[in-house]
N, C-alpha and C positions, 0 to 999 in steps of 0.2 A: 253658727258658732262665732264667737269673737275671735279676731285674728290672734291676739296674744294667747288666748287659751288654746287655739289650734296649734300654735308653734310649740307650746308646752306639752300637750298630750301626744303630739306626734313625735316628740323628743328631738325636734330640730334645735330648739333652745332649751337649756336645762331647767330654768326657772321662769315662772310667769312674770316676775318683776324684771328680769333681764329682757324678756320679750317686749315688755311694756317700754322699757328704756330704749331699746333698739328702734321701736316705732316712733317714739318721741324725738329721737335724734335724726330721723329721716333715713335710716338704713334699710327700711322695709318698704317695698312697693307692692301693690295689689293690682293686677291687670294693667301695669304700666303707669299707675299713678301712686304718688306717695300716700301711704296708708296710716291711719290712726290705729291705736290698739283696739279700739271699739268697733272697727270695720267688720262687717259680716263676711264670712268666708263661705262660699258655696262650692259644690262639686263642679269641677271644670275650670275654676279660677287658677290664675298663674301668680305665684308669689316669688318675688326677687328679694334676696337678702344680701347685704354687703357686709362681709366679715373682713375688716381691714381692706386689703387690696383685692380680695377674692369676691367675686359675685356668684352667688348660687341661685339658680332658678329652678323652681319645681312646680308641678301641676298637681292640684288637689284631686285625688281619686275617690275618697270617701271621707265621711265625717263621723267619728265615733266618740262618745262621751268619755268612756273609761276603757281604752284599749289595753290589751296585754302588750308586752314588748314586741313580739313578732307581728301582732296586728298593727302596731303603730307604724311599722315600716311600709305597710301596704296602703296607708292613708295618702301617700304622695308618691310621685315618681320624678326623679331628677331629669332635667332637660339640658 
């Protein structure tokens, strides 16, 4: 699944266009490397997102196409 889509369906970022912009501005890294919005996300990957001064790191547990709200929280775990 694309990184921008994963961030949207897992409800980490509210809209896919915002996820795309965050990737373009270099605020998102995948497994320690700056990531493009089109990067493929796999189970076990580590995603780091910079929201202002705050750095959020999470690990991908599962990939679901259309999760319900409670299922989306199980797609990742904060580290």
